[in-house]
N, C-alpha and C positions, 0 to 999 in steps of 0.2 A: 320614604322611597318605596315602601310596600304599598302605601295608599295611592301614590301617584307614579306608576311605573313609567309614564312618559316624561318625567322630569329627570334629566341627566344629573348624575352626581356632581359634575363640575358646575353646572348651572345652580344647583342647590347651594353649594358652598359659596359661590360668588354672590348669590342673592343674600346670604346671611352677612357676608362681609359688607355689602353695599347697603345694608339695612332695608332691603326689600322684603325681608322676613323679620317680623318683630314679635316679641312676647310681651303681652300687656302694654302695647304701645311703645316699648323701649327696645333698644338694640339688644341682641342676644348673641351668645357664643355657641359654637357647635357643641361644646362640652356641657351646656346647660341641660338640666333635666326638667321636664314639664311636671307640674303638680296639678292635682284636681283643682279646677276653677280657673286655671290659666287660660288666657285667650291668645291664640296664635293667629297673626294676620299675615297674609302672603300676597304681595303685589307683583303678580306674575302674569304672563300671557295665558289666555284661556286654553291654548293648545296643551299646556302642561298639566291641566286639571282633568283632561278627558281620560276616562278609564276605558281600557280595552277589555273586551270580553275574554275572560280567562279560558284557556282550553284545557279540558280534562281528558286524560287517556280513556277513561271509562265511557265517554260519549262516542268513542269509535266502535264500541261493541253494540250489537243489537239490544233492544230493550224488551225483547219477547221472552216471557217466562211462562212456564206452566205452573200455576199457583194452586195448591191444594187447600191452603188456608192462609188467611192474612188478618192481622189486627194491628193495633197501634204499636205493638212491641216486636212482633216477629213475622216472618214469612216461612211457610212450609212449601218447598218447591219440589217438583218432579223433574229431576235432571235426566235428560235423554243421553244414551251412550254416545260417545264421540266428543263430548264437550268437556274441556278442562274445568275443574272447580276453581283453581288458582293458576295464574300464569306460571310457566316453568322456564327453564333456562333457554328454551327455544321460543321465547316470549312472542306471542302475537296477541293482538288486542282483545280477541274474543275469549272470555272465560265467564263462568257462572257468576263470580263475585263482581266482575265488571258489569254484567247485565243487571244484577241486583242494584248496584249503585246508579246505573243509568236510569233504571225504572223509578227508583225513589227520588232521584234528582228531578225527573220530569213531573213527579207528583208533588214536588217541593217539600218532601219529607227529609231529604238529605241536601243540605246547602253547605258544601265544603268550606266556602269562604267564611262562614260563621262558626265553624267547628274549631276548637282548639287542638284536639288530637283524635277524636273518635271518627271512624268511618264504618259504615255497615259492614258486618263481618259474618263469616260462616261458622256455625257451631261444629259441624262435622264435615268430613270430606269422603268422597268415594272416588275410585279410579276413573280415569278418563273414559275407558271403554265399558264401564259398568253404569247402569242406570239406577235411578232410585231417589229416595227422599233425602233432601238436604235442608237443614234449618239455617235461617239467616236472622241475625239480631239487628234490630233497627236502632237500638240505643245501648249505651255502655252497661247499664244495670242488667238488661236482658242477657247480654253477652256473658257477664260475670256469673249470673245465676245458672244459666244453662251449661256453661263450661264446667261448673261445679257438679251439676247433676249428671253430666256425661261422665265425669271422672269417677263418680260414685255409683255408676250404673243404675241411675234412677230414670233413665230413658230406655225403654225396651225396643230394640230394633230387630226385625225379622226379614230374612232374605228368601227369595225364590231362586232356584237354579235347576238346570237340566244337566245331568251327568251321563257319561257313557257307562253302559253296563247296568245290570240289575243288582240292587243292593241285597246283601245276604240277610240283613236285619232291617225290620221296618222302622226302627228308630234306635239311635245310639249316640253316646257322648264320646267323641274321639279326643284323645289326649296326645301330646307330643311336645317337641321342642323346636323352636323356629330360630334360624340364623339368617340375618339380613345382610346381603352383600350390596352395599350402596353402588359400587362401581358397575355392577351388572343390572341394577334395578330389579333384583330378583331375591327370593327367599328360598331357604332349604329346610326341609323337615327331617328330624331324626327322632329316635326314641331314647336317646341318651343326652342328658344335660351337659353343658360345658360353659365356660366363662363367656362364650360368645352367643349363647342361646337364651331365649325367653320361653317360658312354658306357655302352652296354648291349649284351649279346650273349645271344641266345636261340636254342637249338638245338631243332629239332623233328624228329620221325620219324612218318610216316604209318603207323598201324596198320591202319586199315580206312577204306573210303569207302562211303557208302550214299546214293544219290541225290545231292542237292546238299549233303551234309554229309561232313566228314572227322573221324575220331577220331585224335587225335595224342597221342604221348608227348613231353613237353617237359622239357628240362634247362635250368635257369637258370644260365648261366655268370656272370651278375652278378645280384645280388638287389636290385632297385629296387622301389619302390612301384608296384603295378598293372602290373608289367612285362609279364607274359604277355598280359594283356587288351589293353593299349594297343599292344604291339608287333605282335601278330597283326592287330588291327583296322587298324593303319597300312598293312598290305600288302593290305588288302581282304578279310580273313578274320576278322571279329569272332567272339567266342565266342557260341555259341547261348545265348540267355537273358540276355545281358548288356545291361542297360538303359542303362548309363553310356557304354560304348564301342561298343555295337552300335546297331542301329536298330529302333525299335518295329515298323516294318512287317514286318521279317523275323521278329521274335520273337513277334508277337502270336498267331499260330495255335498256337505251341508251348504257351502257357499255363504256362510254368515260372516259379517264384518266384525262382530263383537262376541265376547263370551256370553253365554246365557246365564246371566246373574243380575238380580235386581233387588235393591233394598226397598221392599214394597210396603212395609208396615212399621209404624212407630206408635208407641204408647207412652204417655207421661205418667210415670208411676213413682211419684215423689214419696219418700219415706222420711223426709226431713223438711223443715219449713222452706217455702219457695218464694217468700216475700210477695212482691207485686205480681208474680206469675202463678200464684196459688190456684187461680181460676182454671189453669190448664190441667190440673191433676185429674187423672182418670180418663182423659180424652185420648181417643185412638184415631189415627188417620191411615188411610190405605191408598196406594197408587193403583189406578185401573189401567186397562188396555196395555198390558205388558207384552211387548212385541213377540217374545218367543213362546208365549202360551198359545198363540194362534198357530205356530209352527208345530207344536208338540203332537197334536193329533195325527199329523201326516208322517211322523217319524216311524221307522220300523227297524 
């Protein structure tokens, strides 16, 4: 029935009863199980054997991707702000993972009808309104290895952001405790731990200052939801353009649709065996043409 979707179940059962379907030239029952070497003959009309082209949701997404690096195992993508990495509860067909699957399907590197369970998958994720580097695995072994490397922090990721205000220190490691409120899609930062919080550490370095704005490079020492946005806002330096953790009064004159945050650099820093991905060790990739860097010079 999976192989011939045009064959109705009622017709299939009737054909078995009428001996229009035979196993090894003999009558068979619905309960029979085929073995290696058996020959199944089907005396049916041609129309039942025609296969319809299967429709996949990912084909409804565009196949345009900004690719920083690609080989037979993975893709490094520069995701632009505004694009979901995965479909959410307000699902619409365009997402980064759908674009990846569409792209690989057209290259015939992903053929879902031949796969038992694997589909190309993302290793990391970033917020819809944040831009930056996202890794996609083309096969199950790459997914397994890089998930493990991500878990043990053997992939170094750095972010660029613009914050309101001039930082009092040129660099600092911030600490705190983060509580996630799922119902609000928001997190809260405090300096006291509780049963609901997770510890966080965020390191920043000031690259430039212009007027009442600072351009920072940020290293996430812990990777929590909205960590950079909420942690910097908690010390009085919200991200420029951030409507959730910033203030509209500060952002209004900017007219930016997105917060000024970009995951712009990644380095493979393996400290344990990486199997077939060992060739990546030591490689570093960087996104270029970050939208808010062009805007920074004109801020005051």
